[in-house]
N, C-alpha and C positions, 0 to 999 in steps of 0.2 A: 938430397933426402926425398923420398919417395912416398908421395902422400895418396895412402889409398881412399877410395871412393867413399869409406864411412865416414874418416875426416874431411875430406871435400865437403861433404853434405854439410858434418859440423860447422866447418867454416862458414860456409855459404847460411847457414842459420841465422849462426851468429853477427855475420855482415847486414842480415835483415835486420833481425832486431837493433842493432847500433845504428841503423838509417833509421826503422821507425821512430826508435829512442830519440834522435836529435831532432825528426819532423813532429814528434809528441810535445817537446821540449820548446820547438817553436811556437806552438799553437798556443801553448801556457804562458809563456811568456809575452807573448804577441797580443795580449787581452785587448782590445780597444774599449774605451769609454764607455759606458750604457746606461740606460734610463735607469732611476731609482724605481724602487721594487714600491715604494710609497711617497705620496707628497703632501703633509699635512700643513695647511696654512694657518698658524696659531695667531698672528695678530695680522692687522692691517691697517696702519695709521699716517695719519699728515700733520702738518704742521696747522693748528686751529688759526681761525681767521683773527685779525688785530681789529680794535674797532676803532671808529674814528675818531680823529684827535678834532678839538675845539677851539677854536681863536675867538676871544671876545675882548676887544678892544675898543676905547672911548672915540668917538668920531674926530676927524683931524688930526689923529697919531696914526704913527709909520711904525708897524711891528718889523724886527728883524728877525727873521726864523731859522732856525739851522734845524734840517729834519735829517733822521734816519731810519731806514725802512728793509728788512729782511724780507726779501719776497721766494715764496716758496716757489721753486724752479721744477715745472710741470714737465719741462721736456727731457726730464731723466728722473728714473726711479729706482729704487733700491732691494735687493734681497740679502737678507741676513740669516743666520740659522746654525744648525746642527746637523752632523752627518754621524750614523750607524751602520754598521755593518759586519759583514763575515765574509769569510773565505770557504767555499761550498763544491762538492762535487755531486750535480745532479744530473739526472738524464733528460732527453726531449721533453717529457709530462712534467717535470716538476718534481718528481722524486728522488730524494736526499738521501747519498751513500753515506755522507760523513762533512761534517762543517765542522769549522777552525774559528771559535769567537777571536776577536781583536783586542790587546789589551789597550792599544792606542790606535788612532785614527791617523792617515798620513794620506795625502793625494791631492785630488784637484776638485773643482766644479768647475763645469762649462756651464756655457748657455748661449742661444743664438736663436734669430727668428727664423730659420731655415728650418721648415717642417719636414723634409727629407732626411734620410737616411746620409750621414756626413761619412768620406771618406778619411779616414784618419792618417790614411800613408801619407796624403799629400798636405796635410797641414803644415801651415808655416804662420811665420810672423806676418802680422798686418806693417803696412808703412804709409806716409802720407797720402800717398795715392789712393791707397782702399780707405784711408778715412776720410778722406774728402769726399769718395766714392759713398760712404754711408752717410755724410754730412747731407748730401742732394737726396738721398734715397729716403731720411728721415725729416727733411725741412730743415736741417739746423743749421738756419743761414745767419745766427748770431754769434758774431768773431768770440763774444763774451765766456760762452759755454758750449761752444761746438767740441766734435772728436777731438781737433787736434788741439785746441787749449786745455782740453780735460786730461788727453793722456801725454804723458812724455815722452816726445819723439825724439828727442837728443841726445846726445851722446852720454850725458849725464842721467838715462834714463836705468834703474838699477832693479833686477827682479832675479830671483835664483834659477839656476837653471832646473831644467825636469822633462821627464818625457810626456809626452801626449801620445799613448797608445804606443807605437813604436818610433816615434819622432822624437828625436832629442831637441828639445828647444834651448840654446845653450844661453847662459846667464846674461844678463844686460842687452839683449839682442833684439827685443820687441819694445811697442809702445807699451808703458804702463803706467799704472798711479798707484796709490794706497789709498785706502777708507781709513777714516780717522779711529783714534782712541781716545777715549773717555771725552769726547767732544772736540779734540783738538789734533790738528795735522800731525804726520809723521812719516816715517820712508823706511819703518823697518819689517814690520807685519801685516797682514793682509794684503799681500802683492796682487793686484789685478792685470792679467793682459790680454792683447789685442791679437788675436789670430786670427787664421783667414785660411778658408778652403772655399774652392771652386771660387764660387759668387757672393760667399758668405763670409761676414765676419762672426768668429766664433770667442766670446768673451771669457777666460779663464781666469779663476781666484786659489790661489793655493792656501789648502787646508791648514789653518794653526789651530790645534783642537783646544778648547775651552782656553781662548784668550779672551782678555778683557776686549769688549769693543766699543763702537762709537758712541755709545749710553752708559757705558761703566758695566754693563751686563756681559756674562762671558758667551760667546760665539765659536763655533767653528769655522766660518766662511763670513763674507761680507761682498759685496760687488755693487757696481750699479750700473747701469744699461741705458741706452737712449728711448725715450718713446717719441713719437711722431710730432715734429713741432710746428707741425702747419698750423696758420692760424686758423681759428674754427673747429680745429678738430677736438671732438669730444669723446673718442671711444679708447679702446686700449691695444695695445700692441701684444700678442702672445708670446713667449720665449719660452724656448723647449731645452729642459735640463738634463746635463750628462753627469753622471757621479764616476771617477776613477777612484780606486781605494789601492794603496801599495803598501 
């Protein structure tokens, strides 16, 4: 069948539209996690100091004493909270063409010590070698609470599969932990996964909207991150937050 010039032009235009549509779809579906529009710290609390205990026995006696102590671990700190958001179409100046409100929030919250822009196309699971490097960088020399002890790196580690940007993180493939619910250990919700990009660990937690959290109150996410464990360190290490809503 002979195709005239007009039909050729139509076919060419349709082909261009299809190619552009595929390209646009990839741009839309490959949105990397981004920084939150706002961050409000509504509380910042720590374990109160316990007063000194007193022993008062008569001279000539020997007291047999059993002591128990719960010590606040200053080599770790935690972030808990809520995530709200929407889908939007905005231009480069921030003007909105249209918004979609979300009846429920799913996705991930990420945090890292790296202040530079992450290359999400290269993100992957951490491993024992990377966790040990973070132990060295953060002076986590105590084997009782270092990263290898805190994150489960064995075949029994369990977490859901998810996408970090365009990268598929398959289920049960990364070092992981579960923060507590109602002051009790558990292995179902509030999964935290140790990822890695470039020279930086990236901690990811899967959003569980309005889930009962560590203290019996509802939260959307919970996570813990290491603080500098060097003896005499009195400062605070900044972490940078990203949010991915799906």
